PQR file with spaces between the fields and no chain letter, atoms N, CA, C, O and H, PARSE charges and radii, in Angstrom:
ATOM       1  N    MET     1      11.530    0.321   25.926 -0.4000 1.5000
ATOM       2  CA   MET     1      10.505    0.615   24.945 -0.0000 2.0000
ATOM       3  C    MET     1      11.037    0.275   23.555  0.5500 1.7000
ATOM       4  O    MET     1      12.066    0.803   23.132 -0.5500 1.4000
ATOM       5  N    SER     2      10.337   -0.604   22.851 -0.4000 1.5000
ATOM       6  CA   SER     2      10.805   -1.025   21.542 -0.0000 2.0000
ATOM       7  C    SER     2      10.250   -0.125   20.440  0.5500 1.7000
ATOM       8  O    SER     2       9.185    0.477   20.581 -0.5500 1.4000
ATOM       9  H    SER     2       9.502   -1.033   23.194  0.4000 1.0000
ATOM      10  N    GLU     3      10.998   -0.050   19.346 -0.4000 1.5000
ATOM      11  CA   GLU     3      10.552    0.731   18.189 -0.0000 2.0000
ATOM      12  C    GLU     3       9.398    0.009   17.509  0.5500 1.7000
ATOM      13  O    GLU     3       9.331   -1.220   17.510 -0.5500 1.4000
ATOM      14  H    GLU     3      11.863   -0.539   19.232  0.4000 1.0000
ATOM      15  N    LYS     4       8.501    0.781   16.935 -0.4000 1.5000
ATOM      16  CA   LYS     4       7.401    0.180   16.187 -0.0000 2.0000
ATOM      17  C    LYS     4       7.924   -0.268   14.835  0.5500 1.7000
ATOM      18  O    LYS     4       8.725    0.423   14.204 -0.5500 1.4000
ATOM      19  H    LYS     4       8.556    1.779   16.934  0.4000 1.0000
ATOM      20  N    LYS     5       7.468   -1.416   14.403 -0.4000 1.5000
ATOM      21  CA   LYS     5       7.878   -1.942   13.103 -0.0000 2.0000
ATOM      22  C    LYS     5       7.156   -1.183   12.000  0.5500 1.7000
ATOM      23  O    LYS     5       5.983   -0.836   12.137 -0.5500 1.4000
ATOM      24  H    LYS     5       6.818   -1.977   14.915  0.4000 1.0000
ATOM      25  N    THR     6       7.867   -0.927   10.904 -0.4000 1.5000
ATOM      26  CA   THR     6       7.266   -0.209    9.786 -0.0000 2.0000
ATOM      27  C    THR     6       7.506   -0.944    8.479  0.5500 1.7000
ATOM      28  O    THR     6       8.416   -1.764    8.361 -0.5500 1.4000
ATOM      29  H    THR     6       8.819   -1.209   10.792  0.4000 1.0000
ATOM      30  N    LEU     7       6.671   -0.631    7.506 -0.4000 1.5000
ATOM      31  CA   LEU     7       6.782   -1.156    6.152 -0.0000 2.0000
ATOM      32  C    LEU     7       6.788    0.033    5.201  0.5500 1.7000
ATOM      33  O    LEU     7       6.039    0.991    5.394 -0.5500 1.4000
ATOM      34  H    LEU     7       5.931    0.035    7.601  0.4000 1.0000
ATOM      35  N    THR     8       7.625   -0.027    4.182 -0.4000 1.5000
ATOM      36  CA   THR     8       7.603    1.003    3.146 -0.0000 2.0000
ATOM      37  C    THR     8       6.952    0.393    1.922  0.5500 1.7000
ATOM      38  O    THR     8       7.399   -0.632    1.406 -0.5500 1.4000
ATOM      39  H    THR     8       8.233   -0.806    4.025  0.4000 1.0000
ATOM      40  N    VAL     9       5.887    1.038    1.463 -0.4000 1.5000
ATOM      41  CA   VAL     9       5.097    0.532    0.339 -0.0000 2.0000
ATOM      42  C    VAL     9       5.222    1.511   -0.819  0.5500 1.7000
ATOM      43  O    VAL     9       5.128    2.724   -0.635 -0.5500 1.4000
ATOM      44  H    VAL     9       5.523    1.870    1.882  0.4000 1.0000
ATOM      45  N    LYS    10       5.437    0.968   -2.020 -0.4000 1.5000
ATOM      46  CA   LYS    10       5.583    1.796   -3.218 -0.0000 2.0000
ATOM      47  C    LYS    10       4.574    1.342   -4.267  0.5500 1.7000
ATOM      48  O    LYS    10       4.400    0.144   -4.491 -0.5500 1.4000
ATOM      49  H    LYS    10       5.513   -0.017   -2.170  0.4000 1.0000
ATOM      50  N    LEU    11       3.906    2.309   -4.910 -0.4000 1.5000
ATOM      51  CA   LEU    11       2.965    2.011   -5.992 -0.0000 2.0000
ATOM      52  C    LEU    11       3.761    1.822   -7.279  0.5500 1.7000
ATOM      53  O    LEU    11       4.355    2.772   -7.788 -0.5500 1.4000
ATOM      54  H    LEU    11       4.048    3.282   -4.728  0.4000 1.0000
ATOM      55  N    VAL    12       3.774    0.599   -7.805 -0.4000 1.5000
ATOM      56  CA   VAL    12       4.600    0.293   -8.969 -0.0000 2.0000
ATOM      57  C    VAL    12       3.781    0.040  -10.239  0.5500 1.7000
ATOM      58  O    VAL    12       4.346   -0.092  -11.325 -0.5500 1.4000
ATOM      59  H    VAL    12       3.291   -0.173   -7.391  0.4000 1.0000
ATOM      60  N    LYS    13       2.461   -0.027  -10.105 -0.4000 1.5000
ATOM      61  CA   LYS    13       1.605   -0.249  -11.273 -0.0000 2.0000
ATOM      62  C    LYS    13       0.406    0.678  -11.170  0.5500 1.7000
ATOM      63  O    LYS    13      -0.116    0.906  -10.078 -0.5500 1.4000
ATOM      64  H    LYS    13       2.003    0.080   -9.223  0.4000 1.0000
ATOM      65  N    SER    14      -0.028    1.208  -12.291 -0.4000 1.5000
ATOM      66  CA   SER    14      -1.140    2.160  -12.323 -0.0000 2.0000
ATOM      67  C    SER    14      -2.448    1.518  -11.869  0.5500 1.7000
ATOM      68  O    SER    14      -2.696    0.337  -12.113 -0.5500 1.4000
ATOM      69  H    SER    14       0.396    1.024  -13.178  0.4000 1.0000
ATOM      70  N    VAL    15      -3.272    2.314  -11.210 -0.4000 1.5000
ATOM      71  CA   VAL    15      -4.584    1.826  -10.781 -0.0000 2.0000
ATOM      72  C    VAL    15      -5.631    1.953  -11.896  0.5500 1.7000
ATOM      73  O    VAL    15      -6.769    1.517  -11.723 -0.5500 1.4000
ATOM      74  H    VAL    15      -3.071    3.273  -11.012  0.4000 1.0000
ATOM      75  N    ALA    16      -5.260    2.542  -13.025 -0.4000 1.5000
ATOM      76  CA   ALA    16      -6.185    2.684  -14.151 -0.0000 2.0000
ATOM      77  C    ALA    16      -6.652    1.304  -14.616  0.5500 1.7000
ATOM      78  O    ALA    16      -5.839    0.412  -14.859 -0.5500 1.4000
ATOM      79  H    ALA    16      -4.335    2.896  -13.165  0.4000 1.0000
ATOM      80  N    GLY    17      -7.953    1.144  -14.733 -0.4000 1.5000
ATOM      81  CA   GLY    17      -8.512   -0.117  -15.198 -0.0000 2.0000
ATOM      82  C    GLY    17      -8.712   -1.152  -14.118  0.5500 1.7000
ATOM      83  O    GLY    17      -9.149   -2.266  -14.406 -0.5500 1.4000
ATOM      84  H    GLY    17      -8.614    1.868  -14.536  0.4000 1.0000
ATOM      85  N    THR    18      -8.400   -0.806  -12.871 -0.4000 1.5000
ATOM      86  CA   THR    18      -8.599   -1.753  -11.771 -0.0000 2.0000
ATOM      87  C    THR    18      -9.962   -1.524  -11.133  0.5500 1.7000
ATOM      88  O    THR    18     -10.615   -0.515  -11.398 -0.5500 1.4000
ATOM      89  H    THR    18      -8.045    0.099  -12.638  0.4000 1.0000
ATOM      90  N    ARG    19     -10.387   -2.456  -10.297 -0.4000 1.5000
ATOM      91  CA   ARG    19     -11.683   -2.359   -9.632 -0.0000 2.0000
ATOM      92  C    ARG    19     -11.676   -1.239   -8.599  0.5500 1.7000
ATOM      93  O    ARG    19     -10.649   -0.962   -7.980 -0.5500 1.4000
ATOM      94  H    ARG    19      -9.857   -3.276  -10.082  0.4000 1.0000
ATOM      95  N    GLN    20     -12.821   -0.602   -8.420 -0.4000 1.5000
ATOM      96  CA   GLN    20     -12.932    0.538   -7.506 -0.0000 2.0000
ATOM      97  C    GLN    20     -12.497    0.203   -6.072  0.5500 1.7000
ATOM      98  O    GLN    20     -11.813    1.017   -5.451 -0.5500 1.4000
ATOM      99  H    GLN    20     -13.655   -0.827   -8.924  0.4000 1.0000
ATOM     100  N    PRO    21     -12.867   -0.967   -5.521 -0.5600 1.5000
ATOM     101  CA   PRO    21     -12.403   -1.273   -4.154  0.2800 2.0000
ATOM     102  C    PRO    21     -10.871   -1.330   -4.049  0.5500 1.7000
ATOM     103  O    PRO    21     -10.299   -0.987   -3.014 -0.5500 1.4000
ATOM     104  N    HIS    22     -10.227   -1.762   -5.118 -0.4000 1.5000
ATOM     105  CA   HIS    22      -8.763   -1.814   -5.118 -0.0000 2.0000
ATOM     106  C    HIS    22      -8.179   -0.410   -5.194  0.5500 1.7000
ATOM     107  O    HIS    22      -7.174   -0.118   -4.546 -0.5500 1.4000
ATOM     108  H    HIS    22     -10.691   -2.040   -5.958  0.4000 1.0000
ATOM     109  N    ARG    23      -8.802    0.456   -5.979 -0.4000 1.5000
ATOM     110  CA   ARG    23      -8.366    1.856   -6.043 -0.0000 2.0000
ATOM     111  C    ARG    23      -8.497    2.504   -4.673  0.5500 1.7000
ATOM     112  O    ARG    23      -7.615    3.245   -4.238 -0.5500 1.4000
ATOM     113  H    ARG    23      -9.618    0.219   -6.506  0.4000 1.0000
ATOM     114  N    ASP    24      -9.614    2.218   -3.994 -0.4000 1.5000
ATOM     115  CA   ASP    24      -9.858    2.774   -2.666 -0.0000 2.0000
ATOM     116  C    ASP    24      -8.827    2.268   -1.661  0.5500 1.7000
ATOM     117  O    ASP    24      -8.399    3.009   -0.776 -0.5500 1.4000
ATOM     118  H    ASP    24     -10.330    1.616   -4.347  0.4000 1.0000
ATOM     119  N    THR    25      -8.435    1.020   -1.800 -0.4000 1.5000
ATOM     120  CA   THR    25      -7.439    0.440   -0.899 -0.0000 2.0000
ATOM     121  C    THR    25      -6.085    1.110   -1.101  0.5500 1.7000
ATOM     122  O    THR    25      -5.404    1.440   -0.129 -0.5500 1.4000
ATOM     123  H    THR    25      -8.783    0.418   -2.520  0.4000 1.0000
ATOM     124  N    VAL    26      -5.691    1.313   -2.357 -0.4000 1.5000
ATOM     125  CA   VAL    26      -4.429    1.999   -2.656 -0.0000 2.0000
ATOM     126  C    VAL    26      -4.457    3.396   -2.054  0.5500 1.7000
ATOM     127  O    VAL    26      -3.477    3.845   -1.460 -0.5500 1.4000
ATOM     128  H    VAL    26      -6.244    1.045   -3.146  0.4000 1.0000
ATOM     129  N    ARG    27      -5.588    4.081   -2.210 -0.4000 1.5000
ATOM     130  CA   ARG    27      -5.755    5.426   -1.650 -0.0000 2.0000
ATOM     131  C    ARG    27      -5.675    5.389   -0.122  0.5500 1.7000
ATOM     132  O    ARG    27      -5.106    6.282    0.505 -0.5500 1.4000
ATOM     133  H    ARG    27      -6.384    3.717   -2.692  0.4000 1.0000
ATOM     134  N    GLY    28      -6.259    4.332    0.468 -0.4000 1.5000
ATOM     135  CA   GLY    28      -6.235    4.155    1.921 -0.0000 2.0000
ATOM     136  C    GLY    28      -4.832    3.938    2.461  0.5500 1.7000
ATOM     137  O    GLY    28      -4.539    4.263    3.611 -0.5500 1.4000
ATOM     138  H    GLY    28      -6.721    3.606   -0.041  0.4000 1.0000
ATOM     139  N    LEU    29      -3.974    3.387    1.624 -0.4000 1.5000
ATOM     140  CA   LEU    29      -2.570    3.207    2.016 -0.0000 2.0000
ATOM     141  C    LEU    29      -1.790    4.517    1.908  0.5500 1.7000
ATOM     142  O    LEU    29      -0.635    4.601    2.327 -0.5500 1.4000
ATOM     143  H    LEU    29      -4.212    3.122    0.690  0.4000 1.0000
ATOM     144  N    GLY    30      -2.436    5.533    1.343 -0.4000 1.5000
ATOM     145  CA   GLY    30      -1.795    6.841    1.224 -0.0000 2.0000
ATOM     146  C    GLY    30      -0.982    7.011   -0.040  0.5500 1.7000
ATOM     147  O    GLY    30      -0.142    7.906   -0.134 -0.5500 1.4000
ATOM     148  H    GLY    30      -3.373    5.465    1.002  0.4000 1.0000
ATOM     149  N    LEU    31      -1.234    6.149   -1.015 -0.4000 1.5000
ATOM     150  CA   LEU    31      -0.498    6.215   -2.275 -0.0000 2.0000
ATOM     151  C    LEU    31      -1.347    6.927   -3.316  0.5500 1.7000
ATOM     152  O    LEU    31      -2.530    6.623   -3.473 -0.5500 1.4000
ATOM     153  H    LEU    31      -1.917    5.423   -0.939  0.4000 1.0000
ATOM     154  N    ARG    32      -0.742    7.883   -4.035 -0.4000 1.5000
ATOM     155  CA   ARG    32      -1.475    8.649   -5.030 -0.0000 2.0000
ATOM     156  C    ARG    32      -0.940    8.360   -6.423  0.5500 1.7000
ATOM     157  O    ARG    32      -1.567    7.637   -7.198 -0.5500 1.4000
ATOM     158  H    ARG    32       0.219    8.130   -3.908  0.4000 1.0000
ATOM     159  N    LYS    33       0.209    8.920   -6.738 -0.4000 1.5000
ATOM     160  CA   LYS    33       0.778    8.773   -8.077 -0.0000 2.0000
ATOM     161  C    LYS    33       1.638    7.517   -8.180  0.5500 1.7000
ATOM     162  O    LYS    33       2.093    6.963   -7.179 -0.5500 1.4000
ATOM     163  H    LYS    33       0.718    9.508   -6.109  0.4000 1.0000
ATOM     164  N    LEU    34       1.843    7.093   -9.413 -0.4000 1.5000
ATOM     165  CA   LEU    34       2.721    5.978   -9.707 -0.0000 2.0000
ATOM     166  C    LEU    34       4.119    6.312   -9.188  0.5500 1.7000
ATOM     167  O    LEU    34       4.645    7.388   -9.472 -0.5500 1.4000
ATOM     168  H    LEU    34       1.473    7.543  -10.226  0.4000 1.0000
ATOM     169  N    GLY    35       4.714    5.407   -8.439 -0.4000 1.5000
ATOM     170  CA   GLY    35       6.049    5.637   -7.894 -0.0000 2.0000
ATOM     171  C    GLY    35       6.050    6.255   -6.503  0.5500 1.7000
ATOM     172  O    GLY    35       7.107    6.405   -5.891 -0.5500 1.4000
ATOM     173  H    GLY    35       4.287    4.533   -8.208  0.4000 1.0000
ATOM     174  N    SER    36       4.865    6.615   -5.998 -0.4000 1.5000
ATOM     175  CA   SER    36       4.822    7.221   -4.662 -0.0000 2.0000
ATOM     176  C    SER    36       5.076    6.157   -3.592  0.5500 1.7000
ATOM     177  O    SER    36       4.729    4.989   -3.766 -0.5500 1.4000
ATOM     178  H    SER    36       4.006    6.493   -6.496  0.4000 1.0000
ATOM     179  N    GLU    37       5.681    6.579   -2.496 -0.4000 1.5000
ATOM     180  CA   GLU    37       6.025    5.674   -1.402 -0.0000 2.0000
ATOM     181  C    GLU    37       5.427    6.188   -0.104  0.5500 1.7000
ATOM     182  O    GLU    37       5.235    7.390    0.075 -0.5500 1.4000
ATOM     183  H    GLU    37       5.963    7.528   -2.355  0.4000 1.0000
ATOM     184  N    ARG    38       5.132    5.250    0.808 -0.4000 1.5000
ATOM     185  CA   ARG    38       4.652    5.593    2.130 -0.0000 2.0000
ATOM     186  C    ARG    38       5.284    4.632    3.116  0.5500 1.7000
ATOM     187  O    ARG    38       5.427    3.444    2.826 -0.5500 1.4000
ATOM     188  H    ARG    38       5.288    4.273    0.662  0.4000 1.0000
ATOM     189  N    THR    39       5.662    5.135    4.274 -0.4000 1.5000
ATOM     190  CA   THR    39       6.129    4.289    5.355 -0.0000 2.0000
ATOM     191  C    THR    39       4.987    4.160    6.344  0.5500 1.7000
ATOM     192  O    THR    39       4.526    5.152    6.910 -0.5500 1.4000
ATOM     193  H    THR    39       5.546    6.100    4.509  0.4000 1.0000
ATOM     194  N    LEU    40       4.533    2.929    6.550 -0.4000 1.5000
ATOM     195  CA   LEU    40       3.354    2.660    7.379 -0.0000 2.0000
ATOM     196  C    LEU    40       3.707    1.731    8.523  0.5500 1.7000
ATOM     197  O    LEU    40       4.662    0.959    8.439 -0.5500 1.4000
ATOM     198  H    LEU    40       4.908    2.124    6.091  0.4000 1.0000
ATOM     199  N    GLU    41       2.927    1.811    9.595 -0.4000 1.5000
ATOM     200  CA   GLU    41       3.106    0.922   10.735 -0.0000 2.0000
ATOM     201  C    GLU    41       2.717   -0.498   10.318  0.5500 1.7000
ATOM     202  O    GLU    41       1.754   -0.692    9.576 -0.5500 1.4000
ATOM     203  H    GLU    41       2.151    2.438    9.663  0.4000 1.0000
ATOM     204  N    ASP    42       3.464   -1.474   10.795 -0.4000 1.5000
ATOM     205  CA   ASP    42       3.219   -2.874   10.447 -0.0000 2.0000
ATOM     206  C    ASP    42       2.114   -3.429   11.338  0.5500 1.7000
ATOM     207  O    ASP    42       2.370   -3.908   12.442 -0.5500 1.4000
ATOM     208  H    ASP    42       4.246   -1.316   11.398  0.4000 1.0000
ATOM     209  N    THR    43       0.877   -3.357   10.839 -0.4000 1.5000
ATOM     210  CA   THR    43      -0.279   -3.885   11.573 -0.0000 2.0000
ATOM     211  C    THR    43      -0.995   -4.900   10.696  0.5500 1.7000
ATOM     212  O    THR    43      -0.812   -4.910    9.479 -0.5500 1.4000
ATOM     213  H    THR    43       0.668   -2.968    9.942  0.4000 1.0000
ATOM     214  N    PRO    44      -1.811   -5.756   11.308 -0.5600 1.5000
ATOM     215  CA   PRO    44      -2.572   -6.718   10.500  0.2800 2.0000
ATOM     216  C    PRO    44      -3.464   -6.034    9.462  0.5500 1.7000
ATOM     217  O    PRO    44      -3.637   -6.557    8.361 -0.5500 1.4000
ATOM     218  N    ALA    45      -4.031   -4.874    9.797 -0.4000 1.5000
ATOM     219  CA   ALA    45      -4.898   -4.153    8.854 -0.0000 2.0000
ATOM     220  C    ALA    45      -4.106   -3.698    7.635  0.5500 1.7000
ATOM     221  O    ALA    45      -4.557   -3.857    6.501 -0.5500 1.4000
ATOM     222  H    ALA    45      -3.890   -4.449   10.692  0.4000 1.0000
ATOM     223  N    VAL    46      -2.930   -3.134    7.869 -0.4000 1.5000
ATOM     224  CA   VAL    46      -2.096   -2.648    6.768 -0.0000 2.0000
ATOM     225  C    VAL    46      -1.618   -3.828    5.925  0.5500 1.7000
ATOM     226  O    VAL    46      -1.588   -3.743    4.697 -0.5500 1.4000
ATOM     227  H    VAL    46      -2.563   -3.005    8.790  0.4000 1.0000
ATOM     228  N    ARG    47      -1.247   -4.916    6.573 -0.4000 1.5000
ATOM     229  CA   ARG    47      -0.814   -6.105    5.821 -0.0000 2.0000
ATOM     230  C    ARG    47      -1.941   -6.646    4.941  0.5500 1.7000
ATOM     231  O    ARG    47      -1.696   -7.074    3.813 -0.5500 1.4000
ATOM     232  H    ARG    47      -1.271   -4.985    7.570  0.4000 1.0000
ATOM     233  N    GLY    48      -3.162   -6.627    5.447 -0.4000 1.5000
ATOM     234  CA   GLY    48      -4.322   -7.078    4.672 -0.0000 2.0000
ATOM     235  C    GLY    48      -4.550   -6.210    3.453  0.5500 1.7000
ATOM     236  O    GLY    48      -4.861   -6.708    2.371 -0.5500 1.4000
ATOM     237  H    GLY    48      -3.361   -6.280    6.364  0.4000 1.0000
ATOM     238  N    MET    49      -4.393   -4.892    3.636 -0.4000 1.5000
ATOM     239  CA   MET    49      -4.567   -3.961    2.517 -0.0000 2.0000
ATOM     240  C    MET    49      -3.501   -4.196    1.458  0.5500 1.7000
ATOM     241  O    MET    49      -3.790   -4.191    0.262 -0.5500 1.4000
ATOM     242  H    MET    49      -4.140   -4.487    4.515  0.4000 1.0000
ATOM     243  N    ILE    50      -2.260   -4.404    1.907 -0.4000 1.5000
ATOM     244  CA   ILE    50      -1.162   -4.666    0.969 -0.0000 2.0000
ATOM     245  C    ILE    50      -1.415   -5.967    0.219  0.5500 1.7000
ATOM     246  O    ILE    50      -1.180   -6.054   -0.986 -0.5500 1.4000
ATOM     247  H    ILE    50      -2.025   -4.409    2.879  0.4000 1.0000
ATOM     248  N    ASN    51      -1.894   -6.974    0.938 -0.4000 1.5000
ATOM     249  CA   ASN    51      -2.169   -8.265    0.323 -0.0000 2.0000
ATOM     250  C    ASN    51      -3.257   -8.151   -0.745  0.5500 1.7000
ATOM     251  O    ASN    51      -3.186   -8.812   -1.782 -0.5500 1.4000
ATOM     252  H    ASN    51      -2.085   -6.903    1.917  0.4000 1.0000
ATOM     253  N    LYS    52      -4.259   -7.316   -0.491 -0.4000 1.5000
ATOM     254  CA   LYS    52      -5.378   -7.140   -1.423 -0.0000 2.0000
ATOM     255  C    LYS    52      -4.915   -6.544   -2.744  0.5500 1.7000
ATOM     256  O    LYS    52      -5.421   -6.916   -3.802 -0.5500 1.4000
ATOM     257  H    LYS    52      -4.317   -6.780    0.351  0.4000 1.0000
ATOM     258  N    VAL    53      -3.961   -5.625   -2.693 -0.4000 1.5000
ATOM     259  CA   VAL    53      -3.494   -4.953   -3.916 -0.0000 2.0000
ATOM     260  C    VAL    53      -2.029   -5.279   -4.196  0.5500 1.7000
ATOM     261  O    VAL    53      -1.283   -4.444   -4.709 -0.5500 1.4000
ATOM     262  H    VAL    53      -3.550   -5.323   -1.832  0.4000 1.0000
ATOM     263  N    SER    54      -1.631   -6.493   -3.857 -0.4000 1.5000
ATOM     264  CA   SER    54      -0.223   -6.899   -3.988 -0.0000 2.0000
ATOM     265  C    SER    54       0.286   -6.826   -5.430  0.5500 1.7000
ATOM     266  O    SER    54       1.489   -6.703   -5.660 -0.5500 1.4000
ATOM     267  H    SER    54      -2.236   -7.172   -3.441  0.4000 1.0000
ATOM     268  N    TYR    55      -0.625   -6.901   -6.396 -0.4000 1.5000
ATOM     269  CA   TYR    55      -0.220   -6.826   -7.810 -0.0000 2.0000
ATOM     270  C    TYR    55       0.056   -5.396   -8.258  0.5500 1.7000
ATOM     271  O    TYR    55       0.554   -5.177   -9.362 -0.5500 1.4000
ATOM     272  H    TYR    55      -1.603   -7.001   -6.209  0.4000 1.0000
ATOM     273  N    LEU    56      -0.267   -4.412   -7.401 -0.4000 1.5000
ATOM     274  CA   LEU    56      -0.042   -3.008   -7.729 -0.0000 2.0000
ATOM     275  C    LEU    56       1.116   -2.381   -6.943  0.5500 1.7000
ATOM     276  O    LEU    56       1.683   -1.373   -7.364 -0.5500 1.4000
ATOM     277  H    LEU    56      -0.672   -4.590   -6.504  0.4000 1.0000
ATOM     278  N    VAL    57       1.461   -2.983   -5.801 -0.4000 1.5000
ATOM     279  CA   VAL    57       2.440   -2.369   -4.912 -0.0000 2.0000
ATOM     280  C    VAL    57       3.641   -3.278   -4.680  0.5500 1.7000
ATOM     281  O    VAL    57       3.609   -4.478   -4.954 -0.5500 1.4000
ATOM     282  H    VAL    57       1.001   -3.802   -5.459  0.4000 1.0000
ATOM     283  N    LYS    58       4.696   -2.662   -4.167 -0.4000 1.5000
ATOM     284  CA   LYS    58       5.906   -3.395   -3.812 -0.0000 2.0000
ATOM     285  C    LYS    58       6.291   -2.964   -2.396  0.5500 1.7000
ATOM     286  O    LYS    58       6.282   -1.775   -2.079 -0.5500 1.4000
ATOM     287  H    LYS    58       4.722   -1.687   -3.945  0.4000 1.0000
ATOM     288  N    VAL    59       6.627   -3.934   -1.552 -0.4000 1.5000
ATOM     289  CA   VAL    59       7.049   -3.622   -0.185 -0.0000 2.0000
ATOM     290  C    VAL    59       8.566   -3.568   -0.191  0.5500 1.7000
ATOM     291  O    VAL    59       9.228   -4.534   -0.569 -0.5500 1.4000
ATOM     292  H    VAL    59       6.634   -4.900   -1.810  0.4000 1.0000
ATOM     293  N    LEU    60       9.115   -2.428    0.231 -0.4000 1.5000
ATOM     294  CA   LEU    60      10.564   -2.223    0.232 -0.0000 2.0000
ATOM     295  C    LEU    60      11.144   -2.532    1.590  0.5500 1.7000
ATOM     296  O    LEU    60      12.354   -2.417    1.786 -0.5500 1.4000
ATOM     297  H    LEU    60       8.576   -1.644    0.538  0.4000 1.0000
């Protein structure tokens, strides 16, 4: 049984002044405050969300 692949995502730029769908995507990733981090399963859906808000987040 193999381990599931994960990605750690960090919010590095404020969502203030961004479009509402992008704010919703950041929230969907489980990120709230600036500097918050989440470890998420590496799925196509999560990768798509990260790609959509790539200017706000950093993948560690």
